[in-house]
N, CA, C, O and CB atoms as a CASP TS submission, in Angstrom:
PFRMAT TS
TARGET T0000
AUTHOR 0000-0000-0000
METHOD Language model
MODEL 1
PARENT N/A
ATOM      1  N   MET     1      87.818  87.131  94.903  1.00  0.00           N
ATOM      2  CA  MET     1      86.813  86.556  95.405  1.00  0.00           C
ATOM      3  C   MET     1      87.060  85.071  95.794  1.00  0.00           C
ATOM      4  O   MET     1      87.005  84.493  96.880  1.00  0.00           O
ATOM      5  CB  MET     1      85.804  86.731  94.527  1.00  0.00           C
ATOM      6  N   SER     2      87.413  84.567  94.275  1.00  0.00           N
ATOM      7  CA  SER     2      87.786  83.036  94.133  1.00  0.00           C
ATOM      8  C   SER     2      88.439  82.464  95.583  1.00  0.00           C
ATOM      9  O   SER     2      87.956  81.616  96.334  1.00  0.00           O
ATOM     10  CB  SER     2      88.985  82.845  92.810  1.00  0.00           C
ATOM     11  N   ILE     3      89.540  83.121  95.701  1.00  0.00           N
ATOM     12  CA  ILE     3      90.218  82.667  96.861  1.00  0.00           C
ATOM     13  C   ILE     3      89.311  82.531  98.388  1.00  0.00           C
ATOM     14  O   ILE     3      89.336  81.646  99.244  1.00  0.00           O
ATOM     15  CB  ILE     3      91.405  83.699  96.987  1.00  0.00           C
ATOM     16  N   VAL     4      88.664  83.585  98.315  1.00  0.00           N
ATOM     17  CA  VAL     4      87.581  83.594  99.742  1.00  0.00           C
ATOM     18  C   VAL     4      86.851  82.292  99.388  1.00  0.00           C
ATOM     19  O   VAL     4      86.973  81.385 100.210  1.00  0.00           O
ATOM     20  CB  VAL     4      86.280  85.135  99.920  1.00  0.00           C
ATOM     21  N   LEU     5      86.177  82.076  98.392  1.00  0.00           N
ATOM     22  CA  LEU     5      85.293  80.913  98.276  1.00  0.00           C
ATOM     23  C   LEU     5      85.957  79.829  98.180  1.00  0.00           C
ATOM     24  O   LEU     5      85.234  78.900  98.541  1.00  0.00           O
ATOM     25  CB  LEU     5      84.441  80.933  97.253  1.00  0.00           C
ATOM     26  N   SER     6      87.256  79.383  97.788  1.00  0.00           N
ATOM     27  CA  SER     6      87.767  78.217  97.849  1.00  0.00           C
ATOM     28  C   SER     6      88.226  77.947  99.343  1.00  0.00           C
ATOM     29  O   SER     6      88.222  76.829  99.859  1.00  0.00           O
ATOM     30  CB  SER     6      88.816  78.129  96.845  1.00  0.00           C
ATOM     31  N   ARG     7      88.571  78.969  99.890  1.00  0.00           N
ATOM     32  CA  ARG     7      88.970  78.885 101.351  1.00  0.00           C
ATOM     33  C   ARG     7      88.004  78.464 102.271  1.00  0.00           C
ATOM     34  O   ARG     7      88.130  77.863 103.338  1.00  0.00           O
ATOM     35  CB  ARG     7      89.404  80.100 101.830  1.00  0.00           C
ATOM     36  N   ASN     8      86.801  78.971 101.546  1.00  0.00           N
ATOM     37  CA  ASN     8      85.507  78.519 102.840  1.00  0.00           C
ATOM     38  C   ASN     8      85.510  76.942 102.900  1.00  0.00           C
ATOM     39  O   ASN     8      85.295  76.398 103.983  1.00  0.00           O
ATOM     40  CB  ASN     8      83.597  79.067 102.353  1.00  0.00           C
ATOM     41  N   LYS     9      85.742  76.211 101.797  1.00  0.00           N
ATOM     42  CA  LYS     9      85.339  74.933 101.857  1.00  0.00           C
ATOM     43  C   LYS     9      86.437  74.010 102.934  1.00  0.00           C
ATOM     44  O   LYS     9      86.170  72.950 103.501  1.00  0.00           O
ATOM     45  CB  LYS     9      85.287  74.415 100.275  1.00  0.00           C
ATOM     46  N   THR    10      87.603  74.719 102.988  1.00  0.00           N
ATOM     47  CA  THR    10      88.351  73.860 103.910  1.00  0.00           C
ATOM     48  C   THR    10      88.656  74.153 105.491  1.00  0.00           C
ATOM     49  O   THR    10      88.977  73.292 106.310  1.00  0.00           O
ATOM     50  CB  THR    10      89.559  73.738 103.299  1.00  0.00           C
ATOM     51  N   ASP    11      88.491  75.526 105.743  1.00  0.00           N
ATOM     52  CA  ASP    11      88.536  75.822 106.998  1.00  0.00           C
ATOM     53  C   ASP    11      87.400  76.439 107.778  1.00  0.00           C
ATOM     54  O   ASP    11      87.603  76.896 108.903  1.00  0.00           O
ATOM     55  CB  ASP    11      89.493  76.507 107.078  1.00  0.00           C
ATOM     56  N   GLY    12      86.398  76.461 107.301  1.00  0.00           N
ATOM     57  CA  GLY    12      85.211  76.890 107.648  1.00  0.00           C
ATOM     58  C   GLY    12      84.922  78.668 107.613  1.00  0.00           C
ATOM     59  O   GLY    12      84.214  79.275 108.416  1.00  0.00           O
ATOM     60  N   GLY    13      85.607  79.207 106.570  1.00  0.00           N
ATOM     61  CA  GLY    13      85.723  80.213 106.300  1.00  0.00           C
ATOM     62  C   GLY    13      84.318  80.938 105.624  1.00  0.00           C
ATOM     63  O   GLY    13      84.235  82.127 105.316  1.00  0.00           O
ATOM     64  N   GLY    14      83.239  79.912 105.476  1.00  0.00           N
ATOM     65  CA  GLY    14      82.124  80.139 104.738  1.00  0.00           C
ATOM     66  C   GLY    14      81.295  81.278 105.871  1.00  0.00           C
ATOM     67  O   GLY    14      80.583  82.197 105.467  1.00  0.00           O
ATOM     68  N   PHE    15      81.539  81.015 107.200  1.00  0.00           N
ATOM     69  CA  PHE    15      80.978  81.715 108.183  1.00  0.00           C
ATOM     70  C   PHE    15      81.333  83.269 107.869  1.00  0.00           C
ATOM     71  O   PHE    15      80.556  84.204 108.063  1.00  0.00           O
ATOM     72  CB  PHE    15      81.485  81.170 109.564  1.00  0.00           C
ATOM     73  N   HIS    16      82.413  83.355 107.444  1.00  0.00           N
ATOM     74  CA  HIS    16      82.861  84.953 107.222  1.00  0.00           C
ATOM     75  C   HIS    16      81.874  85.408 105.988  1.00  0.00           C
ATOM     76  O   HIS    16      81.189  86.430 106.023  1.00  0.00           O
ATOM     77  CB  HIS    16      84.738  85.165 106.725  1.00  0.00           C
ATOM     78  N   ALA    17      81.905  84.704 105.155  1.00  0.00           N
ATOM     79  CA  ALA    17      81.028  85.380 103.820  1.00  0.00           C
ATOM     80  C   ALA    17      79.472  85.286 104.494  1.00  0.00           C
ATOM     81  O   ALA    17      78.838  86.341 104.518  1.00  0.00           O
ATOM     82  CB  ALA    17      81.178  84.260 102.035  1.00  0.00           C
ATOM     83  N   GLY    18      79.017  84.414 104.887  1.00  0.00           N
ATOM     84  CA  GLY    18      77.772  84.609 105.621  1.00  0.00           C
ATOM     85  C   GLY    18      77.561  85.666 106.449  1.00  0.00           C
ATOM     86  O   GLY    18      76.564  86.369 106.281  1.00  0.00           O
ATOM     87  N   MET    19      78.416  85.913 107.400  1.00  0.00           N
ATOM     88  CA  MET    19      78.487  86.988 108.317  1.00  0.00           C
ATOM     89  C   MET    19      78.307  88.236 107.838  1.00  0.00           C
ATOM     90  O   MET    19      77.429  89.038 108.157  1.00  0.00           O
ATOM     91  CB  MET    19      79.591  87.001 108.933  1.00  0.00           C
ATOM     92  N   GLY    20      79.381  88.390 106.877  1.00  0.00           N
ATOM     93  CA  GLY    20      79.351  89.599 106.149  1.00  0.00           C
ATOM     94  C   GLY    20      77.923  89.817 105.435  1.00  0.00           C
ATOM     95  O   GLY    20      77.261  90.810 105.737  1.00  0.00           O
ATOM     96  N   ALA    21      77.501  88.996 104.595  1.00  0.00           N
ATOM     97  CA  ALA    21      76.328  89.206 103.833  1.00  0.00           C
ATOM     98  C   ALA    21      75.068  89.446 104.896  1.00  0.00           C
ATOM     99  O   ALA    21      74.215  90.302 104.657  1.00  0.00           O
ATOM    100  CB  ALA    21      76.105  87.910 102.836  1.00  0.00           C
ATOM    101  N   GLY    22      75.032  88.730 105.924  1.00  0.00           N
ATOM    102  CA  GLY    22      73.776  89.151 106.875  1.00  0.00           C
ATOM    103  C   GLY    22      74.050  90.514 107.531  1.00  0.00           C
ATOM    104  O   GLY    22      73.090  91.283 107.572  1.00  0.00           O
ATOM    105  N   MET    23      75.127  90.894 108.009  1.00  0.00           N
ATOM    106  CA  MET    23      75.220  92.171 108.635  1.00  0.00           C
ATOM    107  C   MET    23      75.109  93.360 107.595  1.00  0.00           C
ATOM    108  O   MET    23      74.868  94.496 108.003  1.00  0.00           O
ATOM    109  CB  MET    23      76.541  92.237 109.405  1.00  0.00           C
ATOM    110  N   LEU    24      75.296  93.079 106.178  1.00  0.00           N
ATOM    111  CA  LEU    24      75.288  94.063 105.243  1.00  0.00           C
ATOM    112  C   LEU    24      74.016  95.086 105.616  1.00  0.00           C
ATOM    113  O   LEU    24      74.179  96.263 105.937  1.00  0.00           O
ATOM    114  CB  LEU    24      75.200  93.374 103.785  1.00  0.00           C
ATOM    115  N   PRO    25      72.695  94.402 105.513  1.00  0.00           N
ATOM    116  CA  PRO    25      71.553  95.134 105.515  1.00  0.00           C
ATOM    117  C   PRO    25      71.451  95.877 106.800  1.00  0.00           C
ATOM    118  O   PRO    25      70.829  96.939 106.803  1.00  0.00           O
ATOM    119  CB  PRO    25      70.412  94.293 105.273  1.00  0.00           C
ATOM    120  N   ILE    26      72.024  95.406 107.948  1.00  0.00           N
ATOM    121  CA  ILE    26      71.963  95.982 109.320  1.00  0.00           C
ATOM    122  C   ILE    26      72.906  97.374 109.197  1.00  0.00           C
ATOM    123  O   ILE    26      72.600  98.451 109.709  1.00  0.00           O
ATOM    124  CB  ILE    26      72.574  94.807 110.532  1.00  0.00           C
ATOM    125  N   ALA    27      74.109  97.117 108.410  1.00  0.00           N
ATOM    126  CA  ALA    27      74.976  98.239 108.443  1.00  0.00           C
ATOM    127  C   ALA    27      74.322  99.327 107.377  1.00  0.00           C
ATOM    128  O   ALA    27      74.603 100.498 107.633  1.00  0.00           O
ATOM    129  CB  ALA    27      76.538  97.762 108.061  1.00  0.00           C
ATOM    130  N   ILE    28      73.621  99.132 106.399  1.00  0.00           N
ATOM    131  CA  ILE    28      73.119  99.851 105.536  1.00  0.00           C
ATOM    132  C   ILE    28      72.047 100.707 106.279  1.00  0.00           C
ATOM    133  O   ILE    28      71.902 101.872 105.909  1.00  0.00           O
ATOM    134  CB  ILE    28      72.671  99.039 104.445  1.00  0.00           C
ATOM    135  N   GLY    29      71.302 100.232 107.274  1.00  0.00           N
ATOM    136  CA  GLY    29      70.206 100.638 107.922  1.00  0.00           C
ATOM    137  C   GLY    29      68.659 100.397 107.825  1.00  0.00           C
ATOM    138  O   GLY    29      67.707 101.072 108.216  1.00  0.00           O
ATOM    139  N   LEU    30      68.765  98.902 107.004  1.00  0.00           N
ATOM    140  CA  LEU    30      67.249  98.428 106.647  1.00  0.00           C
ATOM    141  C   LEU    30      67.133  97.611 107.908  1.00  0.00           C
ATOM    142  O   LEU    30      68.020  97.003 108.508  1.00  0.00           O
ATOM    143  CB  LEU    30      66.969  97.460 105.072  1.00  0.00           C
ATOM    144  N   GLY    31      65.721  97.738 108.211  1.00  0.00           N
ATOM    145  CA  GLY    31      65.293  97.029 109.359  1.00  0.00           C
ATOM    146  C   GLY    31      64.899  98.021 110.562  1.00  0.00           C
ATOM    147  O   GLY    31      64.701  99.211 110.315  1.00  0.00           O
ATOM    148  N   THR    32      64.801  97.565 111.732  1.00  0.00           N
ATOM    149  CA  THR    32      64.263  98.039 112.822  1.00  0.00           C
ATOM    150  C   THR    32      65.323  98.916 113.561  1.00  0.00           C
ATOM    151  O   THR    32      66.456  98.439 113.625  1.00  0.00           O
ATOM    152  CB  THR    32      63.736  96.929 113.610  1.00  0.00           C
ATOM    153  N   ASP    33      65.108 100.093 114.105  1.00  0.00           N
ATOM    154  CA  ASP    33      66.129 100.826 115.023  1.00  0.00           C
ATOM    155  C   ASP    33      67.823 100.588 114.270  1.00  0.00           C
ATOM    156  O   ASP    33      68.722  99.968 114.840  1.00  0.00           O
ATOM    157  CB  ASP    33      65.987 100.018 116.818  1.00  0.00           C
ATOM    158  N   PRO    34      67.924 101.108 113.176  1.00  0.00           N
ATOM    159  CA  PRO    34      69.114 101.023 112.604  1.00  0.00           C
ATOM    160  C   PRO    34      70.325 102.017 113.236  1.00  0.00           C
ATOM    161  O   PRO    34      71.501 101.932 112.881  1.00  0.00           O
ATOM    162  CB  PRO    34      68.835 101.278 111.187  1.00  0.00           C
ATOM    163  N   SER    35      69.844 102.930 114.190  1.00  0.00           N
ATOM    164  CA  SER    35      70.787 103.668 114.724  1.00  0.00           C
ATOM    165  C   SER    35      71.493 102.976 116.063  1.00  0.00           C
ATOM    166  O   SER    35      72.556 103.392 116.526  1.00  0.00           O
ATOM    167  CB  SER    35      70.150 104.977 114.987  1.00  0.00           C
ATOM    168  N   PHE    36      70.749 101.866 116.612  1.00  0.00           N
ATOM    169  CA  PHE    36      71.547 101.141 117.512  1.00  0.00           C
ATOM    170  C   PHE    36      72.152 100.232 117.050  1.00  0.00           C
ATOM    171  O   PHE    36      73.171  99.923 117.667  1.00  0.00           O
ATOM    172  CB  PHE    36      71.002 100.688 118.440  1.00  0.00           C
ATOM    173  N   ARG    37      71.802  99.414 115.786  1.00  0.00           N
ATOM    174  CA  ARG    37      72.659  98.186 115.472  1.00  0.00           C
ATOM    175  C   ARG    37      73.487  98.451 114.242  1.00  0.00           C
ATOM    176  O   ARG    37      74.256  97.550 113.910  1.00  0.00           O
ATOM    177  CB  ARG    37      71.770  96.881 115.234  1.00  0.00           C
ATOM    178  N   ALA    38      73.448  99.589 113.486  1.00  0.00           N
ATOM    179  CA  ALA    38      74.285  99.705 112.329  1.00  0.00           C
ATOM    180  C   ALA    38      75.678 100.043 112.825  1.00  0.00           C
ATOM    181  O   ALA    38      76.572  99.506 112.172  1.00  0.00           O
ATOM    182  CB  ALA    38      73.746 100.768 111.332  1.00  0.00           C
ATOM    183  N   PRO    39      76.080 100.846 113.877  1.00  0.00           N
ATOM    184  CA  PRO    39      77.477 100.907 114.196  1.00  0.00           C
ATOM    185  C   PRO    39      78.200  99.334 114.642  1.00  0.00           C
ATOM    186  O   PRO    39      79.376  99.106 114.359  1.00  0.00           O
ATOM    187  CB  PRO    39      77.571 102.021 115.443  1.00  0.00           C
ATOM    188  N   MET    40      77.465  98.467 115.256  1.00  0.00           N
ATOM    189  CA  MET    40      77.847  97.294 115.424  1.00  0.00           C
ATOM    190  C   MET    40      78.013  96.361 114.433  1.00  0.00           C
ATOM    191  O   MET    40      78.770  95.398 114.561  1.00  0.00           O
ATOM    192  CB  MET    40      77.207  96.896 116.149  1.00  0.00           C
ATOM    193  N   ALA    41      77.330  96.589 113.413  1.00  0.00           N
ATOM    194  CA  ALA    41      77.284  95.716 111.985  1.00  0.00           C
ATOM    195  C   ALA    41      78.615  96.178 111.275  1.00  0.00           C
ATOM    196  O   ALA    41      79.404  95.434 110.692  1.00  0.00           O
ATOM    197  CB  ALA    41      75.793  96.095 110.893  1.00  0.00           C
ATOM    198  N   ILE    42      78.730  97.721 111.452  1.00  0.00           N
ATOM    199  CA  ILE    42      79.898  98.179 110.565  1.00  0.00           C
ATOM    200  C   ILE    42      81.155  97.686 111.086  1.00  0.00           C
ATOM    201  O   ILE    42      81.977  97.398 110.216  1.00  0.00           O
ATOM    202  CB  ILE    42      79.998  99.711 110.451  1.00  0.00           C
ATOM    203  N   VAL    43      81.529  97.508 112.355  1.00  0.00           N
ATOM    204  CA  VAL    43      82.342  96.911 112.865  1.00  0.00           C
ATOM    205  C   VAL    43      82.661  95.607 112.729  1.00  0.00           C
ATOM    206  O   VAL    43      83.830  95.260 112.558  1.00  0.00           O
ATOM    207  CB  VAL    43      82.197  97.117 113.734  1.00  0.00           C
ATOM    208  N   VAL    44      81.665  94.757 112.791  1.00  0.00           N
ATOM    209  CA  VAL    44      81.807  93.383 112.384  1.00  0.00           C
ATOM    210  C   VAL    44      82.486  93.373 110.994  1.00  0.00           C
ATOM    211  O   VAL    44      83.601  92.923 110.731  1.00  0.00           O
ATOM    212  CB  VAL    44      80.410  92.654 112.360  1.00  0.00           C
ATOM    213  N   ILE    45      81.709  93.885 110.257  1.00  0.00           N
ATOM    214  CA  ILE    45      82.239  93.718 108.688  1.00  0.00           C
ATOM    215  C   ILE    45      83.486  94.039 108.544  1.00  0.00           C
ATOM    216  O   ILE    45      84.245  93.295 107.923  1.00  0.00           O
ATOM    217  CB  ILE    45      81.558  94.545 107.654  1.00  0.00           C
ATOM    218  N   GLY    46      83.908  95.213 109.101  1.00  0.00           N
ATOM    219  CA  GLY    46      85.554  95.633 109.131  1.00  0.00           C
ATOM    220  C   GLY    46      86.433  94.638 109.679  1.00  0.00           C
ATOM    221  O   GLY    46      87.577  94.373 109.310  1.00  0.00           O
ATOM    222  N   GLY    47      85.723  94.090 110.657  1.00  0.00           N
ATOM    223  CA  GLY    47      86.584  93.055 111.384  1.00  0.00           C
ATOM    224  C   GLY    47      86.807  91.742 110.720  1.00  0.00           C
ATOM    225  O   GLY    47      87.814  91.058 110.908  1.00  0.00           O
ATOM    226  N   LEU    48      85.859  91.434 109.963  1.00  0.00           N
ATOM    227  CA  LEU    48      85.896  90.230 108.963  1.00  0.00           C
ATOM    228  C   LEU    48      86.825  90.629 107.853  1.00  0.00           C
ATOM    229  O   LEU    48      87.682  89.850 107.434  1.00  0.00           O
ATOM    230  CB  LEU    48      84.402  89.850 108.335  1.00  0.00           C
ATOM    231  N   ILE    49      86.663  91.813 107.385  1.00  0.00           N
ATOM    232  CA  ILE    49      87.654  92.251 106.220  1.00  0.00           C
ATOM    233  C   ILE    49      88.879  92.269 106.576  1.00  0.00           C
ATOM    234  O   ILE    49      89.693  91.726 105.829  1.00  0.00           O
ATOM    235  CB  ILE    49      87.453  93.527 105.670  1.00  0.00           C
ATOM    236  N   THR    50      89.299  92.857 107.731  1.00  0.00           N
ATOM    237  CA  THR    50      90.578  92.847 108.200  1.00  0.00           C
ATOM    238  C   THR    50      91.404  91.338 108.423  1.00  0.00           C
ATOM    239  O   THR    50      92.551  91.023 108.109  1.00  0.00           O
ATOM    240  CB  THR    50      90.447  93.599 109.466  1.00  0.00           C
ATOM    241  N   SER    51      90.234  90.497 109.152  1.00  0.00           N
ATOM    242  CA  SER    51      91.042  89.187 109.437  1.00  0.00           C
ATOM    243  C   SER    51      91.267  88.329 107.968  1.00  0.00           C
ATOM    244  O   SER    51      92.200  87.553 107.761  1.00  0.00           O
ATOM    245  CB  SER    51      90.115  88.178 110.626  1.00  0.00           C
ATOM    246  N   THR    52      90.469  88.575 107.266  1.00  0.00           N
ATOM    247  CA  THR    52      90.558  87.916 105.856  1.00  0.00           C
ATOM    248  C   THR    52      91.855  88.607 105.071  1.00  0.00           C
ATOM    249  O   THR    52      92.521  87.892 104.322  1.00  0.00           O
ATOM    250  CB  THR    52      89.039  88.192 104.947  1.00  0.00           C
ATOM    251  N   PHE    53      92.155  89.812 105.226  1.00  0.00           N
ATOM    252  CA  PHE    53      93.258  90.487 104.630  1.00  0.00           C
ATOM    253  C   PHE    53      94.436  89.913 105.298  1.00  0.00           C
ATOM    254  O   PHE    53      95.331  89.376 104.646  1.00  0.00           O
ATOM    255  CB  PHE    53      93.185  92.020 104.762  1.00  0.00           C
ATOM    256  N   LEU    54      94.468  90.036 106.926  1.00  0.00           N
ATOM    257  CA  LEU    54      95.589  89.311 107.328  1.00  0.00           C
ATOM    258  C   LEU    54      95.812  88.007 107.071  1.00  0.00           C
ATOM    259  O   LEU    54      96.995  87.739 106.858  1.00  0.00           O
ATOM    260  CB  LEU    54      95.691  89.384 108.451  1.00  0.00           C
ATOM    261  N   SER    55      95.074  87.145 107.027  1.00  0.00           N
ATOM    262  CA  SER    55      95.132  85.922 106.855  1.00  0.00           C
ATOM    263  C   SER    55      95.342  85.256 105.490  1.00  0.00           C
ATOM    264  O   SER    55      95.850  84.148 105.321  1.00  0.00           O
ATOM    265  CB  SER    55      94.145  85.563 107.368  1.00  0.00           C
ATOM    266  N   LEU    56      94.886  86.074 104.547  1.00  0.00           N
ATOM    267  CA  LEU    56      95.294  85.723 103.053  1.00  0.00           C
ATOM    268  C   LEU    56      96.599  86.368 102.627  1.00  0.00           C
ATOM    269  O   LEU    56      97.357  85.756 101.875  1.00  0.00           O
ATOM    270  CB  LEU    56      94.171  86.208 102.016  1.00  0.00           C
ATOM    271  N   LEU    57      96.905  87.643 103.100  1.00  0.00           N
ATOM    272  CA  LEU    57      98.015  88.431 102.582  1.00  0.00           C
ATOM    273  C   LEU    57      99.192  88.610 103.132  1.00  0.00           C
ATOM    274  O   LEU    57     100.303  88.330 102.682  1.00  0.00           O
ATOM    275  CB  LEU    57      97.703  89.493 102.416  1.00  0.00           C
ATOM    276  N   VAL    58      98.793  89.250 104.463  1.00  0.00           N
ATOM    277  CA  VAL    58      99.955  89.520 105.339  1.00  0.00           C
ATOM    278  C   VAL    58     100.830  88.469 106.021  1.00  0.00           C
ATOM    279  O   VAL    58     102.056  88.574 106.022  1.00  0.00           O
ATOM    280  CB  VAL    58      99.497  90.257 106.318  1.00  0.00           C
ATOM    281  N   ILE    59     100.163  87.424 106.619  1.00  0.00           N
ATOM    282  CA  ILE    59     100.764  86.574 107.213  1.00  0.00           C
ATOM    283  C   ILE    59     101.679  85.789 106.091  1.00  0.00           C
ATOM    284  O   ILE    59     102.868  85.621 106.360  1.00  0.00           O
ATOM    285  CB  ILE    59      99.784  85.805 107.979  1.00  0.00           C
ATOM    286  N   PRO    60     101.159  85.307 104.850  1.00  0.00           N
ATOM    287  CA  PRO    60     102.164  84.432 104.115  1.00  0.00           C
ATOM    288  C   PRO    60     103.216  85.514 103.907  1.00  0.00           C
ATOM    289  O   PRO    60     104.371  85.149 104.126  1.00  0.00           O
ATOM    290  CB  PRO    60     101.598  83.679 102.642  1.00  0.00           C
ATOM    291  N   VAL    61     103.034  86.773 103.527  1.00  0.00           N
ATOM    292  CA  VAL    61     104.533  87.542 103.265  1.00  0.00           C
ATOM    293  C   VAL    61     105.043  87.700 104.374  1.00  0.00           C
ATOM    294  O   VAL    61     106.253  87.808 104.176  1.00  0.00           O
ATOM    295  CB  VAL    61     104.587  88.941 102.607  1.00  0.00           C
ATOM    296  N   VAL    62     104.774  87.795 105.688  1.00  0.00           N
ATOM    297  CA  VAL    62     105.692  87.698 106.806  1.00  0.00           C
ATOM    298  C   VAL    62     106.393  86.496 106.772  1.00  0.00           C
ATOM    299  O   VAL    62     107.624  86.489 106.747  1.00  0.00           O
ATOM    300  CB  VAL    62     105.050  87.818 108.062  1.00  0.00           C
ATOM    301  N   PHE    63     105.607  85.299 106.768  1.00  0.00           N
ATOM    302  CA  PHE    63     106.332  84.135 106.930  1.00  0.00           C
ATOM    303  C   PHE    63     107.346  83.808 105.822  1.00  0.00           C
ATOM    304  O   PHE    63     108.240  83.031 106.157  1.00  0.00           O
ATOM    305  CB  PHE    63     105.414  83.086 107.071  1.00  0.00           C
ATOM    306  N   THR    64     107.363  84.301 104.468  1.00  0.00           N
ATOM    307  CA  THR    64     108.109  84.008 103.380  1.00  0.00           C
ATOM    308  C   THR    64     109.413  84.922 103.824  1.00  0.00           C
ATOM    309  O   THR    64     110.533  84.438 103.656  1.00  0.00           O
ATOM    310  CB  THR    64     107.325  84.368 101.903  1.00  0.00           C
ATOM    311  N   TYR    65     109.288  86.066 104.315  1.00  0.00           N
ATOM    312  CA  TYR    65     110.492  87.195 104.659  1.00  0.00           C
ATOM    313  C   TYR    65     111.108  86.416 105.888  1.00  0.00           C
ATOM    314  O   TYR    65     112.338  86.418 105.935  1.00  0.00           O
ATOM    315  CB  TYR    65     109.879  88.997 105.141  1.00  0.00           C
ATOM    316  N   VAL    66     110.410  85.732 106.918  1.00  0.00           N
ATOM    317  CA  VAL    66     111.134  85.227 108.113  1.00  0.00           C
ATOM    318  C   VAL    66     111.862  84.091 107.316  1.00  0.00           C
ATOM    319  O   VAL    66     113.077  84.252 107.204  1.00  0.00           O
ATOM    320  CB  VAL    66     110.127  84.711 109.489  1.00  0.00           C
ATOM    321  N   ASP    67     111.351  83.024 106.771  1.00  0.00           N
ATOM    322  CA  ASP    67     112.094  81.999 106.151  1.00  0.00           C
ATOM    323  C   ASP    67     113.188  82.293 105.210  1.00  0.00           C
ATOM    324  O   ASP    67     114.041  81.467 104.884  1.00  0.00           O
ATOM    325  CB  ASP    67     111.256  81.245 105.527  1.00  0.00           C
ATOM    326  N   ASP    68     113.135  83.298 104.862  1.00  0.00           N
ATOM    327  CA  ASP    68     114.031  83.627 103.643  1.00  0.00           C
ATOM    328  C   ASP    68     115.295  84.364 104.403  1.00  0.00           C
ATOM    329  O   ASP    68     116.374  84.431 103.816  1.00  0.00           O
ATOM    330  CB  ASP    68     113.188  84.710 102.397  1.00  0.00           C
ATOM    331  N   ALA    69     115.129  84.931 105.759  1.00  0.00           N
ATOM    332  CA  ALA    69     115.986  85.346 106.618  1.00  0.00           C
ATOM    333  C   ALA    69     116.723  84.253 107.424  1.00  0.00           C
ATOM    334  O   ALA    69     117.910  84.375 107.725  1.00  0.00           O
ATOM    335  CB  ALA    69     115.332  86.206 107.393  1.00  0.00           C
ATOM    336  N   ILE    70     115.901  83.073 107.797  1.00  0.00           N
ATOM    337  CA  ILE    70     116.605  81.984 108.369  1.00  0.00           C
ATOM    338  C   ILE    70     117.506  81.205 107.506  1.00  0.00           C
ATOM    339  O   ILE    70     118.472  80.582 107.947  1.00  0.00           O
ATOM    340  CB  ILE    70     115.711  81.131 108.908  1.00  0.00           C
ATOM    341  N   ASN    71     117.157  81.256 106.229  1.00  0.00           N
ATOM    342  CA  ASN    71     117.729  80.360 105.256  1.00  0.00           C
ATOM    343  C   ASN    71     119.146  81.142 104.890  1.00  0.00           C
ATOM    344  O   ASN    71     120.207  80.571 104.638  1.00  0.00           O
ATOM    345  CB  ASN    71     116.653  80.109 103.900  1.00  0.00           C
ATOM    346  N   ALA    72     118.927  82.582 104.917  1.00  0.00           N
ATOM    347  CA  ALA    72     120.171  83.309 104.708  1.00  0.00           C
ATOM    348  C   ALA    72     121.195  83.117 105.781  1.00  0.00           C
ATOM    349  O   ALA    72     122.356  82.851 105.469  1.00  0.00           O
ATOM    350  CB  ALA    72     119.893  84.728 104.583  1.00  0.00           C
ATOM    351  N   LEU    73     120.803  83.244 107.107  1.00  0.00           N
ATOM    352  CA  LEU    73     121.505  83.197 108.278  1.00  0.00           C
ATOM    353  C   LEU    73     122.148  81.675 108.416  1.00  0.00           C
ATOM    354  O   LEU    73     123.165  81.427 109.063  1.00  0.00           O
ATOM    355  CB  LEU    73     120.521  83.611 109.474  1.00  0.00           C
ATOM    356  N   ALA    74     121.462  80.832 107.779  1.00  0.00           N
ATOM    357  CA  ALA    74     121.819  79.396 108.125  1.00  0.00           C
ATOM    358  C   ALA    74     123.075  79.113 107.004  1.00  0.00           C
ATOM    359  O   ALA    74     123.766  78.107 107.169  1.00  0.00           O
ATOM    360  CB  ALA    74     120.346  78.246 107.936  1.00  0.00           C
ATOM    361  N   ARG    75     123.307  79.884 106.039  1.00  0.00           N
ATOM    362  CA  ARG    75     124.298  79.728 105.000  1.00  0.00           C
ATOM    363  C   ARG    75     125.620  80.273 105.726  1.00  0.00           C
ATOM    364  O   ARG    75     126.704  79.885 105.291  1.00  0.00           O
ATOM    365  CB  ARG    75     123.882  80.565 103.582  1.00  0.00           C
ATOM    366  N   TYR    76     125.585  81.012 106.637  1.00  0.00           N
ATOM    367  CA  TYR    76     126.876  81.630 107.209  1.00  0.00           C
ATOM    368  C   TYR    76     127.216  81.119 108.561  1.00  0.00           C
ATOM    369  O   TYR    76     126.538  81.632 109.452  1.00  0.00           O
ATOM    370  CB  TYR    76     126.769  83.161 107.310  1.00  0.00           C
ATOM    371  N   PRO    77     127.952  80.381 108.882  1.00  0.00           N
ATOM    372  CA  PRO    77     128.071  79.589 110.153  1.00  0.00           C
ATOM    373  C   PRO    77     128.881  80.742 110.980  1.00  0.00           C
ATOM    374  O   PRO    77     129.855  81.315 110.493  1.00  0.00           O
ATOM    375  CB  PRO    77     128.937  77.973 109.973  1.00  0.00           C
ATOM    376  N   PHE    78     128.398  81.006 112.218  1.00  0.00           N
ATOM    377  CA  PHE    78     128.677  82.122 113.173  1.00  0.00           C
ATOM    378  C   PHE    78     129.792  81.282 114.093  1.00  0.00           C
ATOM    379  O   PHE    78     129.643  80.115 114.456  1.00  0.00           O
ATOM    380  CB  PHE    78     127.167  82.739 114.080  1.00  0.00           C
ATOM    381  N   LYS    79     130.830  82.052 114.359  1.00  0.00           N
ATOM    382  CA  LYS    79     131.966  81.798 115.274  1.00  0.00           C
ATOM    383  C   LYS    79     131.821  82.903 116.343  1.00  0.00           C
ATOM    384  O   LYS    79     131.790  84.113 116.119  1.00  0.00           O
ATOM    385  CB  LYS    79     133.437  81.841 114.505  1.00  0.00           C
ATOM    386  N   PHE    80     131.739  82.307 117.509  1.00  0.00           N
ATOM    387  CA  PHE    80     131.572  82.904 118.750  1.00  0.00           C
ATOM    388  C   PHE    80     133.010  83.037 119.465  1.00  0.00           C
ATOM    389  O   PHE    80     133.912  82.206 119.352  1.00  0.00           O
ATOM    390  CB  PHE    80     130.547  82.060 119.582  1.00  0.00           C
ATOM    391  N   LYS    81     133.061  84.017 120.089  1.00  0.00           N
ATOM    392  CA  LYS    81     134.645  84.219 120.723  1.00  0.00           C
ATOM    393  C   LYS    81     134.324  83.860 122.155  1.00  0.00           C
ATOM    394  O   LYS    81     133.364  84.426 122.677  1.00  0.00           O
ATOM    395  CB  LYS    81     135.418  85.967 120.602  1.00  0.00           C
ATOM    396  N   GLY    82     135.058  82.939 122.877  1.00  0.00           N
ATOM    397  CA  GLY    82     134.656  82.589 124.031  1.00  0.00           C
ATOM    398  C   GLY    82     135.651  81.749 124.585  1.00  0.00           C
ATOM    399  O   GLY    82     135.499  81.272 125.710  1.00  0.00           O
TER
END
């Protein structure tokens, strides 16, 4: 949670935490007509969790692998036949 909170200060991620907290009562079914709004709230919360997971974990790992591959290929000069 500390990563998310520190991230909120720099790139506007506070919107994600506020949006998730605001959608939680609707997803649980509190308020008027929960059968109409609850599915939308669940999808929004799932999207926020997915986007946070991708931006904090998956993207840095993929970047590291690609960077390592580029550095490994740069060590070996290629000789093209031609």
